[in-house]
SEFIZA-3560 file (N, C-alpha, C; in Angstrom, 3 decimals):
REM SEFIZA-3560
<numar><xx>-1.456</xx><yy>-27.038</yy><zz>64.686</zz><atom>N</atom></numar>
<numar><xx>-0.617</xx><yy>-25.966</yy><zz>65.179</zz><atom>CA</atom></numar>
<numar><xx>-0.549</xx><yy>-26.039</yy><zz>66.700</zz><atom>C</atom></numar>
<numar><xx>0.613</xx><yy>-25.758</yy><zz>67.263</zz><atom>N</atom></numar>
<numar><xx>0.806</xx><yy>-25.878</yy><zz>68.702</zz><atom>CA</atom></numar>
<numar><xx>0.145</xx><yy>-24.724</yy><zz>69.443</zz><atom>C</atom></numar>
<numar><xx>-0.403</xx><yy>-25.027</yy><zz>70.622</zz><atom>N</atom></numar>
<numar><xx>-1.022</xx><yy>-24.023</yy><zz>71.476</zz><atom>CA</atom></numar>
<numar><xx>-0.371</xx><yy>-24.075</yy><zz>72.846</zz><atom>C</atom></numar>
<numar><xx>-0.191</xx><yy>-22.908</yy><zz>73.477</zz><atom>N</atom></numar>
<numar><xx>0.396</xx><yy>-22.938</yy><zz>74.819</zz><atom>CA</atom></numar>
<numar><xx>-0.556</xx><yy>-23.614</yy><zz>75.801</zz><atom>C</atom></numar>
<numar><xx>-0.001</xx><yy>-24.321</yy><zz>76.778</zz><atom>N</atom></numar>
<numar><xx>-0.822</xx><yy>-25.018</yy><zz>77.758</zz><atom>CA</atom></numar>
<numar><xx>-1.600</xx><yy>-24.021</yy><zz>78.606</zz><atom>C</atom></numar>
<numar><xx>-0.939</xx><yy>-22.909</yy><zz>78.963</zz><atom>N</atom></numar>
<numar><xx>-1.639</xx><yy>-21.863</yy><zz>79.705</zz><atom>CA</atom></numar>
<numar><xx>-1.149</xx><yy>-20.509</yy><zz>79.221</zz><atom>C</atom></numar>
<numar><xx>-1.977</xx><yy>-19.506</yy><zz>79.399</zz><atom>N</atom></numar>
<numar><xx>-1.648</xx><yy>-18.162</yy><zz>78.932</zz><atom>CA</atom></numar>
<numar><xx>-0.557</xx><yy>-17.540</yy><zz>79.819</zz><atom>C</atom></numar>
<numar><xx>0.399</xx><yy>-16.851</yy><zz>79.180</zz><atom>N</atom></numar>
<numar><xx>1.441</xx><yy>-16.129</yy><zz>79.908</zz><atom>CA</atom></numar>
<numar><xx>0.895</xx><yy>-14.735</yy><zz>80.209</zz><atom>C</atom></numar>
<numar><xx>0.952</xx><yy>-14.353</yy><zz>81.476</zz><atom>N</atom></numar>
<numar><xx>0.435</xx><yy>-13.032</yy><zz>81.854</zz><atom>CA</atom></numar>
<numar><xx>1.306</xx><yy>-11.920</yy><zz>81.278</zz><atom>C</atom></numar>
<numar><xx>0.743</xx><yy>-10.719</yy><zz>81.163</zz><atom>N</atom></numar>
<numar><xx>1.487</xx><yy>-9.561</yy><zz>80.660</zz><atom>CA</atom></numar>
<numar><xx>2.687</xx><yy>-9.268</yy><zz>81.552</zz><atom>C</atom></numar>
<numar><xx>2.499</xx><yy>-9.392</yy><zz>82.852</zz><atom>N</atom></numar>
<numar><xx>3.583</xx><yy>-9.102</yy><zz>83.790</zz><atom>CA</atom></numar>
<numar><xx>4.748</xx><yy>-10.070</yy><zz>83.597</zz><atom>C</atom></numar>
<numar><xx>4.443</xx><yy>-11.340</yy><zz>83.462</zz><atom>N</atom></numar>
<numar><xx>5.496</xx><yy>-12.342</yy><zz>83.293</zz><atom>CA</atom></numar>
<numar><xx>6.236</xx><yy>-12.151</yy><zz>81.966</zz><atom>C</atom></numar>
<numar><xx>5.477</xx><yy>-11.838</yy><zz>80.919</zz><atom>N</atom></numar>
<numar><xx>6.063</xx><yy>-11.601</yy><zz>79.601</zz><atom>CA</atom></numar>
<numar><xx>6.986</xx><yy>-10.382</yy><zz>79.641</zz><atom>C</atom></numar>
<numar><xx>6.551</xx><yy>-9.325</yy><zz>80.287</zz><atom>N</atom></numar>
<numar><xx>7.330</xx><yy>-8.093</yy><zz>80.353</zz><atom>CA</atom></numar>
<numar><xx>8.579</xx><yy>-8.255</yy><zz>81.221</zz><atom>C</atom></numar>
<numar><xx>8.485</xx><yy>-9.078</yy><zz>82.281</zz><atom>N</atom></numar>
<numar><xx>9.662</xx><yy>-9.360</yy><zz>83.113</zz><atom>CA</atom></numar>
<numar><xx>10.748</xx><yy>-10.031</yy><zz>82.279</zz><atom>C</atom></numar>
<numar><xx>10.342</xx><yy>-10.961</yy><zz>81.439</zz><atom>N</atom></numar>
<numar><xx>11.291</xx><yy>-11.688</yy><zz>80.601</zz><atom>CA</atom></numar>
<numar><xx>11.933</xx><yy>-10.746</yy><zz>79.581</zz><atom>C</atom></numar>
<numar><xx>11.171</xx><yy>-9.818</yy><zz>79.065</zz><atom>N</atom></numar>
<numar><xx>11.662</xx><yy>-8.932</yy><zz>78.008</zz><atom>CA</atom></numar>
<numar><xx>12.490</xx><yy>-7.759</yy><zz>78.524</zz><atom>C</atom></numar>
<numar><xx>12.542</xx><yy>-7.530</yy><zz>79.825</zz><atom>N</atom></numar>
<numar><xx>13.307</xx><yy>-6.397</yy><zz>80.341</zz><atom>CA</atom></numar>
<numar><xx>14.797</xx><yy>-6.550</yy><zz>80.080</zz><atom>C</atom></numar>
<numar><xx>15.274</xx><yy>-7.775</yy><zz>79.892</zz><atom>N</atom></numar>
<numar><xx>16.694</xx><yy>-8.010</yy><zz>79.696</zz><atom>CA</atom></numar>
<numar><xx>17.137</xx><yy>-7.818</yy><zz>78.250</zz><atom>C</atom></numar>
<numar><xx>16.176</xx><yy>-7.676</yy><zz>77.349</zz><atom>N</atom></numar>
<numar><xx>16.519</xx><yy>-7.494</yy><zz>75.936</zz><atom>CA</atom></numar>
<numar><xx>16.683</xx><yy>-6.010</yy><zz>75.675</zz><atom>C</atom></numar>
<numar><xx>17.926</xx><yy>-5.548</yy><zz>75.726</zz><atom>N</atom></numar>
<numar><xx>18.215</xx><yy>-4.135</yy><zz>75.524</zz><atom>CA</atom></numar>
<numar><xx>19.295</xx><yy>-3.989</yy><zz>74.475</zz><atom>C</atom></numar>
<numar><xx>19.301</xx><yy>-2.852</yy><zz>73.831</zz><atom>N</atom></numar>
<numar><xx>20.360</xx><yy>-2.545</yy><zz>72.878</zz><atom>CA</atom></numar>
<numar><xx>21.489</xx><yy>-1.893</yy><zz>73.655</zz><atom>C</atom></numar>
<numar><xx>22.693</xx><yy>-2.417</yy><zz>73.484</zz><atom>N</atom></numar>
<numar><xx>23.850</xx><yy>-1.826</yy><zz>74.152</zz><atom>CA</atom></numar>
<numar><xx>24.495</xx><yy>-0.813</yy><zz>73.211</zz><atom>C</atom></numar>
<numar><xx>25.038</xx><yy>0.272</yy><zz>73.739</zz><atom>N</atom></numar>
<numar><xx>25.656</xx><yy>1.263</yy><zz>72.863</zz><atom>CA</atom></numar>
<numar><xx>26.914</xx><yy>0.701</yy><zz>72.199</zz><atom>C</atom></numar>
<numar><xx>27.181</xx><yy>1.165</yy><zz>70.994</zz><atom>N</atom></numar>
<numar><xx>28.331</xx><yy>0.711</yy><zz>70.228</zz><atom>CA</atom></numar>
<numar><xx>29.603</xx><yy>1.276</yy><zz>70.855</zz><atom>C</atom></numar>
<numar><xx>30.628</xx><yy>0.431</yy><zz>71.006</zz><atom>N</atom></numar>
<numar><xx>31.888</xx><yy>0.869</yy><zz>71.594</zz><atom>CA</atom></numar>
<numar><xx>32.742</xx><yy>1.523</yy><zz>70.514</zz><atom>C</atom></numar>
<numar><xx>33.011</xx><yy>2.808</yy><zz>70.693</zz><atom>N</atom></numar>
<numar><xx>33.818</xx><yy>3.558</yy><zz>69.741</zz><atom>CA</atom></numar>
<numar><xx>35.111</xx><yy>3.979</yy><zz>70.421</zz><atom>C</atom></numar>
<numar><xx>36.239</xx><yy>3.695</yy><zz>69.769</zz><atom>N</atom></numar>
<numar><xx>37.553</xx><yy>4.096</yy><zz>70.266</zz><atom>CA</atom></numar>
<numar><xx>38.096</xx><yy>5.212</yy><zz>69.399</zz><atom>C</atom></numar>
<numar><xx>39.060</xx><yy>5.943</yy><zz>69.929</zz><atom>N</atom></numar>
<numar><xx>39.753</xx><yy>6.972</yy><zz>69.162</zz><atom>CA</atom></numar>
<numar><xx>41.194</xx><yy>6.514</yy><zz>69.004</zz><atom>C</atom></numar>
<numar><xx>41.671</xx><yy>6.501</yy><zz>67.760</zz><atom>N</atom></numar>
<numar><xx>43.030</xx><yy>6.060</yy><zz>67.464</zz><atom>CA</atom></numar>
<numar><xx>44.027</xx><yy>7.047</yy><zz>68.050</zz><atom>C</atom></numar>
<numar><xx>45.050</xx><yy>6.528</yy><zz>68.735</zz><atom>N</atom></numar>
<numar><xx>46.074</xx><yy>7.384</yy><zz>69.333</zz><atom>CA</atom></numar>
<numar><xx>46.989</xx><yy>7.991</yy><zz>68.263</zz><atom>C</atom></numar>
<numar><xx>47.156</xx><yy>7.286</yy><zz>67.147</zz><atom>N</atom></numar>
<numar><xx>48.039</xx><yy>7.756</yy><zz>66.079</zz><atom>CA</atom></numar>
<numar><xx>47.371</xx><yy>8.827</yy><zz>65.221</zz><atom>C</atom></numar>
<numar><xx>46.121</xx><yy>8.547</yy><zz>64.774</zz><atom>N</atom></numar>
<numar><xx>45.466</xx><yy>9.437</yy><zz>63.820</zz><atom>CA</atom></numar>
<numar><xx>44.388</xx><yy>10.316</yy><zz>64.444</zz><atom>C</atom></numar>
<numar><xx>43.894</xx><yy>9.939</yy><zz>65.619</zz><atom>N</atom></numar>
<numar><xx>42.814</xx><yy>10.693</yy><zz>66.251</zz><atom>CA</atom></numar>
<numar><xx>41.450</xx><yy>10.405</yy><zz>65.639</zz><atom>C</atom></numar>
<numar><xx>41.379</xx><yy>9.365</yy><zz>64.832</zz><atom>N</atom></numar>
<numar><xx>40.149</xx><yy>9.001</yy><zz>64.130</zz><atom>CA</atom></numar>
<numar><xx>39.288</xx><yy>8.089</yy><zz>65.001</zz><atom>C</atom></numar>
<numar><xx>37.980</xx><yy>8.411</yy><zz>65.170</zz><atom>N</atom></numar>
<numar><xx>37.093</xx><yy>7.486</yy><zz>65.891</zz><atom>CA</atom></numar>
<numar><xx>36.793</xx><yy>6.265</yy><zz>65.012</zz><atom>C</atom></numar>
<numar><xx>36.752</xx><yy>5.080</yy><zz>65.631</zz><atom>N</atom></numar>
<numar><xx>36.495</xx><yy>3.850</yy><zz>64.890</zz><atom>CA</atom></numar>
<numar><xx>35.881</xx><yy>2.810</yy><zz>65.811</zz><atom>C</atom></numar>
<numar><xx>35.269</xx><yy>1.792</yy><zz>65.214</zz><atom>N</atom></numar>
<numar><xx>34.709</xx><yy>0.682</yy><zz>65.969</zz><atom>CA</atom></numar>
<numar><xx>35.845</xx><yy>-0.211</yy><zz>66.458</zz><atom>C</atom></numar>
<numar><xx>35.660</xx><yy>-0.776</yy><zz>67.654</zz><atom>N</atom></numar>
<numar><xx>36.691</xx><yy>-1.652</yy><zz>68.214</zz><atom>CA</atom></numar>
<numar><xx>36.816</xx><yy>-2.930</yy><zz>67.389</zz><atom>C</atom></numar>
<numar><xx>38.033</xx><yy>-3.439</yy><zz>67.265</zz><atom>N</atom></numar>
<numar><xx>38.331</xx><yy>-4.694</yy><zz>66.569</zz><atom>CA</atom></numar>
<numar><xx>37.913</xx><yy>-4.669</yy><zz>65.109</zz><atom>C</atom></numar>
<numar><xx>37.972</xx><yy>-3.485</yy><zz>64.488</zz><atom>N</atom></numar>
<numar><xx>37.657</xx><yy>-3.334</yy><zz>63.070</zz><atom>CA</atom></numar>
<numar><xx>38.736</xx><yy>-2.468</yy><zz>62.417</zz><atom>C</atom></numar>
<numar><xx>38.968</xx><yy>-2.698</yy><zz>61.147</zz><atom>N</atom></numar>
<numar><xx>39.893</xx><yy>-1.834</yy><zz>60.427</zz><atom>CA</atom></numar>
<numar><xx>39.182</xx><yy>-0.535</yy><zz>60.104</zz><atom>C</atom></numar>
<numar><xx>39.965</xx><yy>0.521</yy><zz>59.901</zz><atom>N</atom></numar>
<numar><xx>39.388</xx><yy>1.813</yy><zz>59.553</zz><atom>CA</atom></numar>
<numar><xx>40.318</xx><yy>2.519</yy><zz>58.585</zz><atom>C</atom></numar>
<numar><xx>39.748</xx><yy>3.407</yy><zz>57.779</zz><atom>N</atom></numar>
<numar><xx>40.492</xx><yy>4.057</yy><zz>56.721</zz><atom>CA</atom></numar>
<numar><xx>40.684</xx><yy>5.527</yy><zz>57.030</zz><atom>C</atom></numar>
<numar><xx>41.908</xx><yy>6.017</yy><zz>56.864</zz><atom>N</atom></numar>
<numar><xx>42.228</xx><yy>7.425</yy><zz>57.039</zz><atom>CA</atom></numar>
<numar><xx>43.062</xx><yy>7.847</yy><zz>55.843</zz><atom>C</atom></numar>
<numar><xx>42.540</xx><yy>8.779</yy><zz>55.061</zz><atom>N</atom></numar>
<numar><xx>43.233</xx><yy>9.314</yy><zz>53.880</zz><atom>CA</atom></numar>
<numar><xx>43.721</xx><yy>8.205</yy><zz>52.951</zz><atom>C</atom></numar>
<numar><xx>42.911</xx><yy>7.189</yy><zz>52.751</zz><atom>N</atom></numar>
<numar><xx>43.243</xx><yy>6.109</yy><zz>51.823</zz><atom>CA</atom></numar>
<numar><xx>44.044</xx><yy>4.972</yy><zz>52.419</zz><atom>C</atom></numar>
<numar><xx>44.638</xx><yy>5.144</yy><zz>53.595</zz><atom>N</atom></numar>
<numar><xx>45.405</xx><yy>4.072</yy><zz>54.236</zz><atom>CA</atom></numar>
<numar><xx>44.498</xx><yy>3.319</yy><zz>55.201</zz><atom>C</atom></numar>
<numar><xx>44.663</xx><yy>2.008</yy><zz>55.265</zz><atom>N</atom></numar>
<numar><xx>43.862</xx><yy>1.173</yy><zz>56.151</zz><atom>CA</atom></numar>
<numar><xx>44.655</xx><yy>0.901</yy><zz>57.423</zz><atom>C</atom></numar>
<numar><xx>44.034</xx><yy>1.181</yy><zz>58.566</zz><atom>N</atom></numar>
<numar><xx>44.677</xx><yy>1.022</yy><zz>59.870</zz><atom>CA</atom></numar>
<numar><xx>43.975</xx><yy>-0.059</yy><zz>60.683</zz><atom>C</atom></numar>
<numar><xx>44.735</xx><yy>-0.679</yy><zz>61.590</zz><atom>N</atom></numar>
<numar><xx>44.191</xx><yy>-1.593</yy><zz>62.593</zz><atom>CA</atom></numar>
<numar><xx>45.084</xx><yy>-1.494</yy><zz>63.812</zz><atom>C</atom></numar>
<numar><xx>44.502</xx><yy>-1.223</yy><zz>64.966</zz><atom>N</atom></numar>
<numar><xx>45.229</xx><yy>-1.042</yy><zz>66.231</zz><atom>CA</atom></numar>
<numar><xx>46.326</xx><yy>0.019</yy><zz>66.109</zz><atom>C</atom></numar>
<numar><xx>46.065</xx><yy>1.081</yy><zz>65.366</zz><atom>N</atom></numar>
<numar><xx>47.002</xx><yy>2.184</yy><zz>65.245</zz><atom>CA</atom></numar>
<numar><xx>48.151</xx><yy>1.950</yy><zz>64.289</zz><atom>C</atom></numar>
<numar><xx>48.164</xx><yy>0.812</yy><zz>63.607</zz><atom>N</atom></numar>
<numar><xx>49.245</xx><yy>0.500</yy><zz>62.676</zz><atom>CA</atom></numar>
<numar><xx>48.686</xx><yy>0.421</yy><zz>61.261</zz><atom>C</atom></numar>
<numar><xx>49.493</xx><yy>0.829</yy><zz>60.296</zz><atom>N</atom></numar>
<numar><xx>49.073</xx><yy>0.800</yy><zz>58.893</zz><atom>CA</atom></numar>
<numar><xx>49.134</xx><yy>-0.634</yy><zz>58.387</zz><atom>C</atom></numar>
<numar><xx>47.986</xx><yy>-1.143</yy><zz>57.915</zz><atom>N</atom></numar>
<numar><xx>47.949</xx><yy>-2.471</yy><zz>57.303</zz><atom>CA</atom></numar>
<numar><xx>48.189</xx><yy>-2.353</yy><zz>55.810</zz><atom>C</atom></numar>
<numar><xx>47.452</xx><yy>-1.428</yy><zz>55.175</zz><atom>N</atom></numar>
<numar><xx>47.571</xx><yy>-1.222</yy><zz>53.737</zz><atom>CA</atom></numar>
<numar><xx>47.829</xx><yy>0.266</yy><zz>53.523</zz><atom>C</atom></numar>
<numar><xx>49.008</xx><yy>0.610</yy><zz>53.030</zz><atom>N</atom></numar>
<numar><xx>49.303</xx><yy>2.029</yy><zz>52.815</zz><atom>CA</atom></numar>
<numar><xx>48.434</xx><yy>2.619</yy><zz>51.713</zz><atom>C</atom></numar>
<numar><xx>48.294</xx><yy>3.926</yy><zz>51.705</zz><atom>N</atom></numar>
<numar><xx>47.500</xx><yy>4.617</yy><zz>50.694</zz><atom>CA</atom></numar>
<numar><xx>48.172</xx><yy>4.481</yy><zz>49.335</zz><atom>C</atom></numar>
<numar><xx>47.356</xx><yy>4.352</yy><zz>48.296</zz><atom>N</atom></numar>
<numar><xx>47.873</xx><yy>4.259</yy><zz>46.938</zz><atom>CA</atom></numar>
<numar><xx>48.283</xx><yy>5.642</yy><zz>46.446</zz><atom>C</atom></numar>
<numar><xx>49.414</xx><yy>5.704</yy><zz>45.760</zz><atom>N</atom></numar>
<numar><xx>49.858</xx><yy>6.952</yy><zz>45.148</zz><atom>CA</atom></numar>
<numar><xx>49.094</xx><yy>7.149</yy><zz>43.848</zz><atom>C</atom></numar>
<numar><xx>49.109</xx><yy>8.353</yy><zz>43.305</zz><atom>N</atom></numar>
<numar><xx>48.459</xx><yy>8.618</yy><zz>42.022</zz><atom>CA</atom></numar>
<numar><xx>49.130</xx><yy>7.797</yy><zz>40.931</zz><atom>C</atom></numar>
<numar><xx>48.325</xx><yy>7.130</yy><zz>40.122</zz><atom>N</atom></numar>
<numar><xx>48.854</xx><yy>6.335</yy><zz>39.023</zz><atom>CA</atom></numar>
<numar><xx>49.028</xx><yy>4.867</yy><zz>39.369</zz><atom>C</atom></numar>
<numar><xx>49.010</xx><yy>4.502</yy><zz>40.636</zz><atom>N</atom></numar>
<numar><xx>49.129</xx><yy>3.092</yy><zz>41.029</zz><atom>CA</atom></numar>
<numar><xx>47.775</xx><yy>2.412</yy><zz>40.948</zz><atom>C</atom></numar>
<numar><xx>47.807</xx><yy>1.107</yy><zz>40.787</zz><atom>N</atom></numar>
<numar><xx>46.554</xx><yy>0.351</yy><zz>40.762</zz><atom>CA</atom></numar>
<numar><xx>46.519</xx><yy>-0.669</yy><zz>41.853</zz><atom>C</atom></numar>
//
């Protein structure tokens, strides 16, 4: 099994790890529907699928499959 040539100090290890942070999720609000959604993702409002404020897949009517 491999062993490090020399021990890494706590300070050096912590300096390296300071850059590993969780960034907040970018949430947009649709101008058409007012629905909050993730950027660059489709979202559903009342059965219709939207992307960039435009309907991709319209909502199904009752009785349709």
